[in-house]
VOGU-3710 file (C-alpha; in Angstrom, 3 decimals, decimal comma):
1> msvqkfdvmi> -5,358/-51,685/-81,184  -2,605/-53,784/-81,935  -3,248/-57,501/-80,733  -0,016/-59,206/-78,807  1,286/-61,875/-79,873  3,353/-64,958/-77,955  5,794/-67,864/-79,184  4,545/-69,889/-76,727  1,005/-70,232/-74,880  1,131/-72,602/-71,504
11> syhpddnglk> -2,400/-73,804/-70,527  -1,715/-75,436/-66,570  -4,030/-75,997/-63,796  -2,766/-74,192/-60,407  -1,527/-77,418/-59,208  1,363/-77,539/-61,505  2,871/-73,956/-61,264  6,027/-75,641/-60,740  6,590/-77,100/-64,267  4,635/-73,989/-65,455
21> nyitsqmssl> 7,456/-71,763/-63,991  10,649/-73,707/-64,723  8,867/-74,008/-68,837  8,444/-70,664/-68,723  12,044/-70,006/-67,689  13,671/-71,921/-69,722  11,788/-71,239/-72,663  12,076/-67,076/-71,879  15,958/-68,297/-71,519  15,473/-69,185/-74,927
31> gltvfhasst> 14,460/-65,404/-76,589  10,901/-66,262/-76,620  7,470/-64,655/-75,727  5,415/-66,615/-73,692  2,113/-66,025/-72,101  0,765/-68,173/-69,398  -2,000/-66,569/-67,110  -3,916/-67,263/-63,589  -7,471/-69,228/-64,267  -9,181/-65,908/-63,474
41> dvskrveavi> -7,676/-64,044/-66,908  -10,043/-65,720/-69,192  -10,369/-62,962/-72,129  -6,668/-62,253/-72,384  -6,033/-66,569/-72,664  -8,765/-66,762/-75,194  -6,316/-63,845/-77,124  -3,359/-65,876/-76,304  -4,754/-69,154/-77,415  -5,543/-67,422/-80,781
51> ncsvfvlvls> -2,202/-65,897/-81,478  0,336/-67,879/-79,614  2,137/-69,867/-82,646  2,975/-72,896/-80,419  0,756/-74,287/-77,590  1,698/-76,450/-74,902  -0,329/-77,796/-72,126  0,731/-79,120/-69,184  -0,949/-82,493/-68,543  -1,465/-83,893/-65,120
61> essaketlcn> -4,382/-85,305/-62,954  -5,844/-81,898/-61,839  -5,462/-80,001/-65,223  -7,472/-83,174/-66,944  -10,042/-82,534/-64,691  -10,641/-78,725/-65,270  -12,884/-77,380/-67,874  -10,954/-74,460/-68,472  -7,225/-76,214/-69,793  -10,141/-78,324/-72,094
71> detslayisn> -11,773/-75,756/-73,557  -8,297/-73,689/-74,496  -7,258/-76,917/-75,959  -10,000/-76,919/-77,963  -9,619/-73,962/-79,380  -6,021/-74,415/-80,003  -6,775/-77,530/-82,385  -9,732/-75,245/-83,950  -7,433/-72,686/-84,833  -4,604/-74,863/-86,024
81> rpifpvatde> -2,474/-74,466/-83,239  0,602/-76,725/-83,120  -0,029/-78,709/-79,543  2,440/-79,987/-77,646  1,254/-82,085/-74,154  3,731/-82,307/-71,781  2,716/-84,968/-68,616  3,312/-84,647/-65,099  2,568/-88,478/-64,634  2,077/-91,877/-66,528
91> ypriakhldf> -0,189/-91,247/-69,890  -3,064/-94,334/-67,783  -3,096/-92,049/-64,723  -3,611/-88,997/-67,107  -6,034/-90,543/-69,272  -9,012/-92,077/-67,016  -9,236/-87,995/-65,963  -9,775/-87,123/-69,627  -13,324/-86,685/-71,322  -14,222/-87,887/-74,940
101> slkltlakin> -13,553/-84,859/-76,297  -9,594/-84,586/-75,055  -8,639/-87,196/-75,097  -9,381/-87,712/-79,147  -7,916/-84,223/-79,400  -4,946/-85,251/-78,070  -5,049/-89,261/-79,410  -2,203/-89,045/-82,083  -0,019/-86,456/-80,954  3,111/-87,953/-78,524
111> wiffkdpsey> 3,753/-86,331/-75,410  6,641/-85,254/-73,565  6,908/-86,222/-70,143  7,970/-84,701/-66,637  7,316/-86,960/-64,271  10,278/-86,322/-62,504  12,368/-82,854/-61,500  15,814/-85,058/-61,781  14,914/-85,369/-65,293  13,501/-81,974/-66,631
121> denfaslkqa> 16,617/-80,372/-68,507  16,780/-83,612/-70,550  12,594/-84,149/-70,919  13,059/-80,223/-72,446  15,565/-80,803/-74,724  12,727/-82,820/-76,713  10,365/-80,122/-75,771  12,876/-77,847/-76,915  13,474/-78,967/-80,141  9,565/-79,396/-81,018
131> vlaelnktdt> 8,721/-75,801/-80,476  11,812/-74,340/-82,142  11,365/-76,365/-84,892  7,765/-75,497/-85,468  8,684/-71,854/-84,912  11,736/-71,662/-87,755  9,475/-73,384/-89,974  10,053/-71,188/-93,258  6,016/-72,713/-94,094  4,169/-69,192/-95,590
141> ssdqertldr> 0,563/-70,847/-95,692  -1,822/-68,558/-93,949  -4,733/-69,914/-91,215  -7,383/-69,343/-93,585  -5,140/-72,185/-95,582  -4,914/-74,640/-92,803  -7,363/-77,872/-91,722  -7,862/-79,073/-88,691  -5,263/-81,955/-89,874  -2,155/-80,070/-88,903
151> qtslrneynf> -1,843/-81,588/-85,274  -0,929/-85,067/-86,964  2,406/-83,973/-88,409  3,326/-83,780/-85,181  3,199/-87,224/-84,331  5,695/-88,331/-87,185  8,408/-85,153/-86,978  9,693/-84,839/-83,711  11,484/-87,119/-81,737  8,777/-87,772/-78,551
161> tvgnaavqan> 8,621/-90,638/-75,919  5,812/-91,840/-77,147  2,887/-91,482/-74,912  -0,534/-92,100/-75,519  -0,495/-95,708/-77,065  -4,112/-95,864/-77,743  -3,098/-94,794/-81,067  -1,868/-97,782/-83,288  -2,693/-97,334/-87,108  -0,129/-95,642/-89,024
171> deeetnfwdr> -0,977/-92,164/-90,451  -0,445/-92,971/-94,299  -0,762/-96,289/-95,809  1,120/-97,720/-98,941  -2,303/-98,640/-100,318  -5,843/-96,660/-100,539  -8,459/-97,877/-98,567  -11,270/-97,850/-101,566  -8,652/-100,310/-103,295  -7,699/-102,680/-101,059
181> nfpdqnavaf> -11,757/-103,213/-100,261  -13,458/-102,433/-102,924  -11,199/-102,456/-105,995  -13,738/-103,334/-108,852  -16,362/-100,708/-107,256  -17,385/-96,971/-107,769  -19,651/-96,774/-104,918  -20,602/-98,398/-101,651  -23,511/-98,478/-99,525  -22,527/-96,514/-96,476
191> dvlwtvfvae> -23,613/-99,623/-94,124  -20,640/-101,257/-96,543  -18,264/-99,099/-95,958  -18,833/-98,618/-91,756  -18,682/-102,778/-91,625  -15,676/-103,063/-93,554  -13,878/-99,871/-91,779  -15,207/-101,391/-88,015  -14,070/-104,612/-89,216  -9,769/-103,313/-90,451
201> ykddldlqfd> -9,489/-101,427/-87,858  -11,095/-103,262/-84,683  -7,998/-103,121/-82,638  -7,213/-99,036/-82,779  -11,243/-98,502/-82,526  -11,557/-100,267/-79,697  -8,366/-98,682/-77,694  -10,562/-95,313/-78,626  -14,443/-95,675/-78,213  -17,217/-97,883/-76,553
211> ekqmlwlekl> -19,960/-99,255/-77,598  -22,215/-95,710/-76,932  -18,864/-93,600/-78,872  -18,804/-96,338/-81,518  -22,762/-95,898/-82,810  -21,781/-91,918/-81,857  -19,067/-91,871/-84,711  -20,914/-93,913/-87,034  -24,074/-91,673/-86,961  -21,372/-88,720/-87,081
221> lfkeafsrsk> -19,992/-90,089/-90,594  -22,988/-90,421/-91,877  -25,228/-87,610/-91,311  -22,046/-85,111/-91,359  -18,900/-86,349/-93,378  -20,649/-87,889/-95,941  -24,787/-85,989/-96,300  -26,812/-88,553/-95,020  -25,865/-90,621/-98,165  -26,654/-94,103/-98,039
231> iisrkvflef> -24,440/-95,033/-100,996  -20,976/-93,329/-101,341  -19,612/-92,996/-104,432  -15,766/-93,583/-104,539  -14,938/-89,711/-105,361  -17,427/-88,952/-102,475  -14,839/-90,891/-99,947  -11,509/-89,614/-101,890  -12,804/-85,933/-101,407  -13,511/-86,820/-97,689
241> kgdtleqdge> -10,312/-88,259/-96,634  -8,445/-85,329/-98,864  -6,749/-87,744/-101,361  -5,406/-85,638/-104,124  -6,381/-86,391/-107,968  -2,588/-87,347/-108,362  -2,248/-89,568/-105,135  -5,581/-91,233/-107,591  -3,795/-91,761/-110,818  -1,601/-92,942/-112,440
251> kgrnkkhksf> 1,268/-90,706/-111,097  0,641/-91,482/-107,373  1,177/-95,158/-106,937  4,512/-94,713/-105,720  2,818/-92,214/-102,970  1,489/-92,879/-99,642  -1,746/-92,160/-99,016  -3,470/-90,888/-95,524  -5,067/-93,983/-93,674  -9,101/-93,688/-93,458
261> ysrvidyaag> -8,994/-93,994/-89,691  -6,179/-91,375/-89,819  -8,751/-89,068/-91,733  -11,786/-90,153/-89,604  -9,857/-89,543/-85,906  -9,323/-86,298/-86,947  -12,800/-85,932/-88,490  -14,056/-86,708/-85,158  -11,327/-84,473/-83,194  -12,212/-82,010/-84,836
271> nlamkevfnm> -16,230/-82,091/-84,531  -15,855/-82,571/-80,560  -13,427/-79,798/-80,548  -15,723/-77,271/-82,270  -18,802/-78,114/-79,890  -16,148/-78,248/-76,427  -15,590/-74,690/-77,687  -18,789/-73,178/-78,589  -21,712/-75,507/-76,175  -23,242/-73,536/-73,702
281> nsiirmdair> -21,179/-74,506/-70,418  -17,915/-73,785/-72,254  -16,113/-70,896/-70,378  -13,969/-69,000/-73,723  -17,413/-69,602/-75,544  -18,477/-65,600/-75,748  -14,344/-64,667/-75,979  -13,920/-67,324/-78,530  -16,557/-65,809/-80,432  -15,849/-62,423/-80,422
291> nlasfktaav> -11,953/-63,374/-81,633  -13,955/-65,636/-84,359  -12,761/-63,399/-87,043  -8,620/-64,025/-86,291  -9,055/-67,996/-86,437  -11,465/-68,222/-89,415  -10,421/-70,805/-90,938  -11,946/-73,046/-94,323  -12,174/-75,889/-90,730  -14,544/-73,724/-89,059
301> vsslldlled> -16,326/-72,661/-90,863  -16,962/-76,210/-92,432  -17,589/-76,958/-88,570  -19,629/-74,530/-87,892  -21,689/-75,627/-90,909  -22,031/-78,853/-89,294  -23,114/-76,786/-85,651  -26,215/-75,900/-87,650  -28,081/-79,391/-87,371  -26,634/-80,264/-84,037
311> pdanlravaa> -29,696/-81,653/-81,857  -29,112/-78,832/-79,171  -30,831/-75,256/-80,470  -28,662/-73,381/-78,221  -25,497/-74,405/-80,621  -27,407/-74,196/-83,071  -28,467/-70,502/-82,407  -24,015/-70,361/-81,499  -23,092/-71,347/-84,749  -25,412/-69,114/-86,597
321> islskvgkgh> -24,237/-65,775/-85,016  -20,441/-66,909/-85,097  -20,416/-67,733/-88,954  -21,627/-64,043/-89,502  -17,680/-63,126/-88,371  -15,919/-65,645/-90,419  -18,673/-66,674/-93,730  -18,790/-63,947/-95,476  -18,581/-64,488/-99,093  -19,275/-68,099/-98,752
331> qevyealiqt> -22,082/-69,318/-100,623  -22,443/-72,472/-99,306  -22,439/-70,564/-95,757  -25,189/-68,021/-97,225  -27,435/-71,355/-98,625  -26,985/-73,292/-94,790  -28,187/-69,854/-93,382  -31,338/-69,199/-95,394  -32,099/-73,119/-94,403  -31,779/-72,603/-90,596
341> tedpdrlare> -34,594/-69,420/-91,089  -36,731/-71,962/-90,946  -35,608/-73,817/-87,629  -37,842/-74,597/-85,352  -36,024/-73,117/-82,615  -37,039/-69,133/-82,716  -33,402/-68,129/-81,148  -32,017/-69,969/-84,312  -34,086/-68,396/-87,211  -33,315/-64,886/-85,077
351> aailslgkmk> -29,913/-65,717/-85,212  -29,664/-66,961/-89,033  -31,461/-63,877/-89,878  -29,216/-61,776/-88,197  -26,534/-63,068/-89,739  -27,280/-63,069/-93,160  -28,270/-59,587/-92,724  -24,894/-58,849/-90,948  -23,044/-59,906/-94,104  -25,692/-57,981/-96,349
361> ceqaiprilq> -26,828/-61,804/-98,228  -28,954/-59,982/-100,864  -30,027/-63,286/-101,815  -32,006/-63,678/-98,654  -33,833/-60,642/-99,409  -36,858/-62,403/-100,798  -37,048/-65,058/-97,702  -36,164/-62,532/-94,746  -39,074/-60,417/-96,062  -41,291/-62,935/-96,101
371> iwrndpiapv> -40,162/-63,537/-92,351  -40,626/-60,254/-91,742  -44,313/-60,041/-93,124  -45,799/-63,578/-91,738  -43,779/-64,785/-88,550  -45,862/-65,578/-86,184  -42,767/-64,395/-83,187  -42,544/-60,738/-82,510  -38,804/-61,051/-82,441  -38,634/-63,088/-85,328
381> raaaeialqq> -40,146/-60,433/-87,217  -38,326/-58,024/-85,812  -35,085/-59,752/-86,359  -36,372/-59,756/-90,330  -36,800/-55,602/-89,633  -33,282/-55,316/-88,476  -31,389/-57,411/-90,736  -33,587/-56,001/-94,052  -32,215/-52,240/-92,386  -28,885/-53,307/-92,735
391> mevpatqsar> -28,826/-54,948/-96,345  -29,283/-51,208/-97,762  -29,983/-52,004/-100,811  -32,599/-50,838/-103,549  -34,920/-54,110/-103,525  -35,189/-53,932/-99,343  -36,463/-50,174/-99,596  -39,058/-50,569/-102,373  -40,396/-53,839/-100,501  -40,465/-51,954/-96,888
401> kmvdliskei> -41,688/-48,970/-98,756  -44,663/-51,358/-99,981  -45,229/-53,126/-96,847  -45,649/-50,233/-94,948  -48,220/-48,559/-97,459  -50,225/-51,612/-97,131  -50,404/-51,586/-93,913  -51,402/-48,317/-93,359  -54,401/-48,321/-96,274  -55,506/-51,513/-93,960
411> tslkqqgk> -55,470/-49,661/-91,026  -57,290/-46,947/-92,572  -59,581/-49,116/-93,741  -60,080/-51,207/-90,790  -60,701/-47,143/-89,018  -63,196/-46,519/-91,612  -65,355/-49,512/-91,019  -65,314/-48,547/-87,063
//
C-alpha cells in the first residue's frame, strides 16, 4: 500500500478554520497538495506530518493550548519537517499559553502574522515565498542524514516578520565560544563551562528559561549531552557543537561558527520534542511508533537512546520498543539495549529484550540466555524465550536444547525422589 505524500500539512484548532481554509485555498491554487483533517483523524494526521514536505502550524490561543497541535509540532520537529508558524494574534498573547516544550521548539523560528483578514494576501506573500523556496530546494540529502538542527535555517533564510523576540543571540559567531573563553586550555570542568555559558548568554537565557528550567537544562547537558563527564575536553565540546575539523583548523579562520547558545537550544528543543511525542499522555504516541521507520534519522536514534535513561520507566520502555524500528545495525543501540535488560523496571527489561530479538542482535544472546534461565519474573523470562526464538541461529538453538535437556533431567530426578 503506497503512502500518500503532501506538499503541505496544516495543523490547526477548529477555532481557526477561517485562516486554515484561506491558506488551504491559496496553497491549492499554486498547485500544491495540502492536508488538513479534523482532530478525530489522528492516525491520518500523524502520517501526513511524517510524509509532508512542509508543516504549517496555525498558532492561536486555542491551538497553543491543544495537546494534538503540540504533539504534531513536536513530531514535525523530530522528523525534520520545516515548520512555518502562522499566528492569529500578537506574540505575547499566544506565548503565554505555550507550554515549555512548544515554546522552545518554536524559539528560533520566525512567525508570520495573519491578524487582520484585510491583510491576509500581503501576509500570504511571505509564506508563499518561504514555502516555495523550501519545496524547490535541490538538496538531495535524505532524512537519515539530517539532524534536528534543520529548523535553525528558517530563521535566516526567509524574510519573515520577526515574531518571537525571545531569541536575540545569533545562530553563528565569528569566533568559537571555547577559544573566546578558554584559549589556552584543552579541557575544563563542566561546572566552569556551565558558569561561563550562563554568564555570556544571560540575557537570552533569562528570556527563555525560569530558574527551575535552568536547573533542568544544566542536568540535561551534564547527563546526556556530555555523558556525565565532570571534565569536558575541547574535542568533545566541538563535537557537541558540530564544528568541523576545517572550522577548527587554520582553514577555518574566516569561517563562522555555530553559536554554543544556538546548539544548546537545538539540543534542548529536540529532547523535549521527543518526550512530547513519546510520553504516555501523547495523543499521537502509538501512531508515531508505528510510523517510526519513516523517519529514522540519526537525531531520532540519538534522542531515543537518551530516553532509555529517562527517570520515567514508561518512557524507557517506549524508547526500547521504538529503537527496534530504527536501530538495526547501530552498535550503539545494541549496547544500550543490552544495558537496558538490567533495568529495574520489568516492562523496560521486556521491551529491551524483545527489541534485541526483533533486530536479531547476536551479541545479546549470552545476556538473553542468562535472563531466560535466571530472571525471577516469568513474563521477562517469556520475553527472553521469544527473543531467542526470533534469533534463529545455531548458538541459541543449541543453548536452548541444552537447557531443555537439563530441565528434563532435573524434573526426572525430582520425580524419582518422591
